[in-house]
C-alpha positions, 0 to 999 in steps of 0.5 A: 246819698245821691252825691255819695253814689256819684262819688263812687262812680267817679272815683271807683273807691276801693277798700283800704284802711279807714276804720268805720262800721256805723253808717257814714252819715250817722254822726249826728245820730250817734255822736261817733266822732270818726264818722265826721271825718268820713263825711269830710272825706266824702266832701273832699275836705280830707283825703279819700276814704277809699271805701268799696261801693257797698260801704256807702249805704245811708243810715236811712237805707239800712232796713230789716228784711223779715219784719213781715215774718215777725210772728213766725217761729225760728224753727219754722223758718230754718227748714232745709231747702233741698236744692240749696242744701245740695249746692252747699254740700258740693262746696263743703265735703261732709267728710271734713269736720273742720268746717261748719256753716249755716246759710239763709237766703232771704231775698224773697221773704215769702220763700226763704231757703235754708241750708246747713252743715255741722250746724250744731258743732261748738266752736270758741266764738272769739270776737263774734261773742261781742255781738252777745255783749251788744245784745246785752247792752240794748236789752238793759237799755230797754229795761231802763227806758222801756217806753222811750227808744229816744232816751236809750239812744240819747244815753248811748250818745251822751254818757261818757265812761272811762276805760280804766283797767278793764280795757287793758290790754289789746293789740288792736288800735282804735281811731280817735278823731279830733273834730276841732283839728281834723286830726286822726290818731290810731292807737291802743286803748289806754286806761285814761281814755274816755268815750261815749257808750256809742263810741265804745260799742263801735270800737268793739265791733268796727275794729274788734277792740277787746278793751272796748268790748270789756268796757261795754260789758262792764257798763251792761253789768252796771246797768243791771245792778243799778237799774234806772239809777245808772244814767246818773252813776258816777265813776266813784260809785261804780268803783265802790260797787266793784270794790264792795260787792263779792266777786262771785256775785259780780261774776254771776250777774256779769254772766247773766247780762250777756247770756239771758237775752240769748236764752230769751231768743230761744238760743240754748246754752250749748248753741251760744254762750259767753263766759269770759271777758275779753281782757286780762284787766277785767279779771280782777273784778269779774271771774270766768263762768261756763266758758264760751261757745258758739255754733252756726245754728245758734248764731243763725238763730240770732241773725234771723231774729235780728232781721225779724226785729225780735232782738229786743225790739225792731228799733234795737234790732235795726240799731245793732244791724247799723253797728254791724255795717262793714265799711271798714277795710274788709277782711276774711269772709267779707273780703271776697271780690264778689261782695265788693258791690254788696252791703255787708253786715259783718263780725269776725272772730278768731282764737288760736293756740300753739304747742311748739314742743311738737316741732310743727309749724305754728304761729299767729292764726296758725295754731296747731292745738286749736285754730278757730276762725269764725265769720258772721255776715248779712249780705245785701246785693244791689240786685236785691239778693240778700242772705245770711251766713255763719261760717265757723272753722277749726283748720289747724296750722293754716291761716283760714282767712283766704279759705273764708274769702274763697268760700264766700265767693262760692256761697254767693254763687250758690245763692245766685244760681237759679237752679 
């Protein structure tokens, strides 16, 4: 880790294009192959990875900040602090209902500060919903191996599954690194692709690949269906299950595996739910149910309990946090210059819809019917300032990425101000 920090000082790394999310030195722990490439890059054996200073935490440096308050109920911690609320209100005029936010300052775990605005308003969560899939994954792993966390992570590392039609289609590429030739290819997922569960989970979060998220969700469903027989489950057995089981039963189970873990955390149906797979290829196997919705309050409840170690258990919470570690080219909220030195654990999501018959400007991320953009972030500054934010917006006919970046700087300033 000391060598990594020296490299940062020497070269002044900036964030560009290397897709990465799991801590760089986590290759041996996770088996995620592209992390080997980043290790070689740091060693000077491959081109500079070009990452920001906040991206170089070791896997051993990532901690949960609120384990000491694990016994505290969510409601007792999400109590508005008047001074912080005043600052947040100054950033977000209450007359504008297109913006919703929750902010929790956990710099001092003994003296938490919380602020909110339009916190219960529901938005289409987009790719932020992939965090529910990852939660479901660790929930089912705990059911298969209740007494051994090592067996859970070993299954993630060693079980490889094929994409199939479930992963089709998605415009986002995934990084594929050959550890024998040291060659990296970035392309869309195809049906014949095979990755480990750990790699599929990483693709789902690091580059927000929809196909990867659908594959992980499929495997979570199969874990629930087969229980302790899942680790030895073959591709043919899985195919027969989907062929011979009524689609309605599959749909109900698929809905339960990503939503019931949220309910156990006290997150209500209207605060956060996931109802539809992320790819069309999955639709022939499992149907939609109840729709998807997210609110800043529901997602803040999840982040708070992640830091408490209550999302499944402490080890699962920590592993999920590692998977959220943003060492990719930072976008939207995470792109704010004020966060360059900070470690950022991040997930973004968007969904837009256009009606061009109105004769209005409309395009990618500029929907005139709906234009959701959502950011979930845990920010850790080198000086110890640590806080969590959920920002959800629906500003029509405008790409809100710059808004999220600007607002991230304003929120950061509000947290750091002493009065």
